[in-house]
C-alpha positions in Angstrom: 165.1 37.9 91.2 163.8 36.8 94.6 161.6 39.5 96.0 159.6 40.0 99.3 156.9 42.5 99.7 156.5 44.4 103.0 152.9 45.6 103.5 149.5 44.2 102.6 147.5 47.4 102.0 146.3 48.7 98.6 149.9 49.4 97.4 151.3 46.2 98.7 148.7 44.1 97.0 149.0 46.1 93.8 152.7 45.4 93.7 152.1 41.7 94.5 149.8 41.4 91.6 152.4 43.0 89.2 155.4 41.0 90.5 153.4 37.8 90.0 153.1 38.6 86.3 156.7 39.6 85.6 159.1 37.1 84.1 162.2 36.4 86.1 160.6 37.3 89.5 160.0 34.9 92.4 157.9 36.3 95.3 159.5 34.6 98.3 157.2 36.1 100.9 154.8 38.9 102.0 155.1 40.6 105.4 152.1 42.0 107.3 150.9 42.6 110.9 147.2 41.8 110.5 147.2 38.0 110.8 143.8 37.4 109.3 144.3 39.7 106.4 147.8 38.4 105.9 146.6 34.9 105.5 144.0 35.9 102.9 146.6 37.8 100.9 149.0 34.9 101.1 146.4 32.5 99.8 145.3 34.9 97.1 148.7 35.3 95.6 150.1 31.9 96.6 153.0 33.2 98.6 154.4 32.4 102.1 153.5 34.8 104.8 155.6 36.3 107.6 155.0 38.9 110.4 158.5 40.3 110.4 161.6 40.9 108.2 163.6 38.8 110.7 161.4 35.7 110.2 161.5 35.9 106.5 165.3 36.3 106.4 165.7 33.2 108.6 163.6 31.0 106.3 163.9 32.4 102.8 166.6 33.5 100.3 165.8 37.0 99.2 167.6 39.5 97.0 165.3 42.6 97.4 162.5 43.9 99.6 159.6 46.0 98.3 158.4 48.3 101.1 154.8 49.3 100.7 154.0 50.6 104.2 153.1 53.9 105.8 155.8 56.6 105.5 156.8 56.7 109.2 157.8 53.0 109.1 160.3 53.4 106.2 163.3 54.4 108.2 163.1 51.3 110.4 162.5 48.9 107.5 165.2 50.4 105.3 167.8 50.3 108.1 167.0 46.7 109.0 167.0 45.5 105.3 170.1 47.5 104.3 172.1 46.0 107.2 171.0 42.6 106.0 172.7 43.6 102.6 169.5 43.3 100.6 168.3 45.7 97.9 165.4 48.0 98.6 162.4 49.4 96.7 160.6 51.9 98.9 157.2 53.7 98.5 157.2 57.4 98.2 157.8 59.7 100.0 161.1 58.1 101.1 160.8 59.5 104.7 158.6 61.8 106.8 161.5 64.2 107.0 164.6 65.0 105.0 166.7 63.9 108.0 165.1 60.5 107.8 165.7 60.3 104.1 169.4 61.3 104.5 169.8 58.5 107.0 168.3 55.9 104.7 170.5 57.0 101.8 173.6 56.9 103.9 173.0 53.4 105.3 172.2 52.0 101.9 175.4 53.5 100.5 177.4 52.1 103.5 176.0 48.6 102.8 176.3 48.8 99.0 172.6 48.1 98.4 170.3 49.8 95.9 167.6 52.1 97.2 164.9 52.6 94.6 162.1 55.0 95.4 158.6 54.6 93.8 158.0 58.0 92.3 155.4 56.6 89.9 154.7 59.9 88.1 157.9 59.5 86.1 156.3 56.4 84.4 153.0 58.1 83.4 153.4 58.7 79.6 151.9 62.2 79.7 154.5 63.4 82.3 157.4 61.5 80.7 156.6 63.0 77.3 156.2 66.5 78.7 159.5 66.3 80.4 161.2 65.2 77.2 159.5 67.9 75.2 160.7 70.6 77.7 164.2 69.2 77.5 164.0 69.4 73.7 163.0 73.0 73.7 159.4 72.6 72.6 158.2 75.5 74.9 161.5 77.5 74.7 162.6 79.1 77.9 160.2 78.0 80.7 158.3 80.8 82.3 155.2 80.0 84.4 154.3 76.4 85.2 150.9 75.4 86.7 150.3 71.9 88.2 147.4 70.5 90.1 146.6 67.3 91.9 143.5 66.5 94.0 142.0 63.5 95.6 139.2 62.9 98.1 140.0 63.4 101.8 141.5 60.3 103.3 138.8 57.9 104.5 138.4 56.7 108.1 140.4 53.5 107.5 143.3 55.5 106.1 143.5 58.2 108.8 147.3 57.9 109.1 147.5 60.0 105.9 146.2 63.1 107.8 148.7 62.6 110.7 151.6 64.8 109.7 153.9 62.8 112.1 153.1 59.7 110.1 152.6 60.8 106.5 154.0 64.3 106.4 150.5 65.6 105.6 149.2 67.2 102.4 152.3 68.9 101.2 154.5 65.8 101.5 152.2 62.8 100.8 150.4 64.4 97.9 152.7 67.2 96.8 155.9 65.1 96.6 154.6 63.7 93.2 154.8 67.1 91.6 157.8 68.3 93.5 160.1 65.5 92.3 158.9 65.8 88.7 159.3 69.6 88.8 163.0 69.4 89.9 163.7 66.7 87.4 162.3 68.9 84.6 163.2 72.4 85.6 166.2 72.1 87.9 166.7 73.0 91.5 164.2 75.0 93.6 165.4 78.4 94.9 162.5 79.7 97.0 159.1 78.3 98.3 156.0 80.2 99.4 152.9 78.3 100.5 149.3 78.6 101.9 147.5 75.8 103.7 143.8 75.7 104.5 141.9 73.1 106.6 138.2 73.0 107.1 135.7 70.6 108.7 132.0 71.0 107.9 129.2 70.5 110.4 128.6 67.1 109.0 132.2 66.1 110.0 133.5 66.1 106.4 137.1 67.4 106.3 138.9 69.2 103.5 142.4 70.5 103.0 143.8 72.7 100.3 147.4 73.9 99.6 148.9 76.3 97.2 152.7 76.2 96.7 154.6 78.8 94.6 158.2 77.8 93.8 160.8 79.9 92.1 163.4 77.8 90.5 167.1 78.7 90.4 166.7 79.6 86.7 163.8 82.0 87.4 161.0 79.7 86.3 157.9 80.2 88.5 155.9 77.1 89.4 152.3 77.1 90.9 151.3 73.7 92.5 147.7 73.3 93.7 147.0 70.4 96.1 143.7 69.3 97.4 142.2 66.7 99.7 138.7 68.0 99.0 137.7 66.3 95.7 135.0 63.8 94.9 137.4 61.9 92.7 141.0 62.0 91.5 142.1 64.9 89.3 145.4 66.1 88.0 146.6 68.6 85.3 149.4 70.7 84.2 150.1 73.8 82.0 153.8 74.3 81.0 154.3 77.7 79.5 157.5 79.1 77.9 158.5 81.9 75.5 157.9 79.6 72.5 154.8 77.6 73.4 152.7 75.7 75.9 152.1 72.0 76.8 148.9 71.2 78.6 147.4 68.0 80.2 144.2 67.2 82.0 143.6 63.8 83.5 139.9 63.8 82.7 140.5 64.4 79.0 142.6 61.3 78.7 139.8 58.9 79.7 137.7 58.3 76.5 135.6 55.7 78.3 134.2 56.2 81.8 132.5 53.5 83.9 130.2 54.4 86.8 128.5 51.7 88.9 125.8 52.0 91.6 127.5 49.5 93.9 130.3 51.3 95.6 131.8 48.0 96.8 132.1 46.6 93.2 135.4 44.9 92.6 135.2 45.5 88.8 138.6 46.8 87.5 138.5 49.2 84.6 141.6 50.8 83.0 141.8 54.5 83.3 143.1 54.6 79.8 143.0 51.9 77.2 145.7 53.7 75.3 148.7 53.1 77.7 150.3 50.5 79.8 149.9 50.7 83.5 152.5 53.0 84.9 152.9 50.8 87.9 153.9 47.9 85.7 156.3 50.1 83.8 157.9 51.2 87.1 158.4 47.7 88.5 159.8 46.5 85.2 162.3 49.4 85.4 163.1 48.5 89.0 163.7 44.9 88.0 166.1 46.0 85.3 167.9 48.2 87.9 168.2 45.3 90.3 169.6 43.1 87.5 172.2 45.7 86.6 170.6 46.3 83.1 170.0 50.1 83.6 170.4 53.0 86.0 167.5 54.3 88.1 165.3 57.0 86.5 164.7 58.5 90.0 167.7 58.6 92.3 167.3 58.5 96.1 168.7 62.0 96.2 165.9 63.2 93.9 163.4 61.8 96.4 165.3 63.7 99.1 165.1 66.9 97.2 161.3 66.6 96.8 161.0 66.1 100.6 162.9 69.3 101.2 160.5 71.2 99.0 157.5 69.8 100.9 159.2 70.7 104.2 159.8 74.3 102.9 156.1 74.5 101.9 154.9 73.4 105.3 157.2 75.8 107.1 156.2 78.7 104.8 152.5 78.0 105.3 153.0 78.0 109.1 155.1 81.1 109.2 153.6 83.1 106.4 157.0 83.8 104.9 158.9 82.5 101.9 161.5 79.8 102.6 164.8 79.9 100.7 166.3 76.5 99.8 169.2 77.6 97.6 170.6 81.1 97.9 170.9 83.1 94.7 169.0 82.3 91.5 167.6 84.5 88.8 164.8 86.9 89.6 165.3 86.6 93.3 
């Protein structure tokens, strides 16, 4: 499979490293805007460099593009690549708005190309196993679900994350992980209510917090806590039903913790020695999809549904009122 990577940031380089290790993959190029950084990345991974999709298409045979760029660029890249009849892997969230996502899905369908969206949470064993356990009736009828995800506030060199016009903000960029998984596990969302708090300290340090309450069509109530105010990554869930409970806390899955004094250290240390990297599992799955060996775990329409929840959460937080996504539902 001849693959080109679009983007040379953290995600783009992570994907480059994985693609280089997978059998049956030839990286035919990497695309970036920063010429100096692009040259360094090209040399590091031994791949040809380009500054545009057009240039790469003129010089290289390629079967699929892996888009690892800011969310507001996805529509342009997907449109251009789909019209060239090449398959697409796209970072989450698919678009800044559901309207953008709908356009991308439509143009890929019109050109008969695959659109695979990188909702990596599905490939974390804890979340995959919990989803399977719920489907098998381990907790009985789901009742109240609590999920939490927090990271430090985006740093100065990643300020685009805090620009809602570019990233969709806290609810979309961070919350879309949980929103997609929730709908895949508990069905469609009926109603969304949300609160959003922003605060900047005298020191200039910014923080954001969001609380989203979702009532699913079947009556299940989901609480999602989102934070850009942490000192380090954290995530957890508590899935409660009439027969039992499944819990998970990210910190408890790391039996060995490495802390170094030098913040610029390039030492890599696995978050868990007991599992394979979810990003590797995801790209292996995408490769099988591109080769026609399996169907996508996450459909582009699933990615669209997650964006709609994020939009409803943002609207609810702004207006102070619940937002109905689907009329009807139990316990309305």
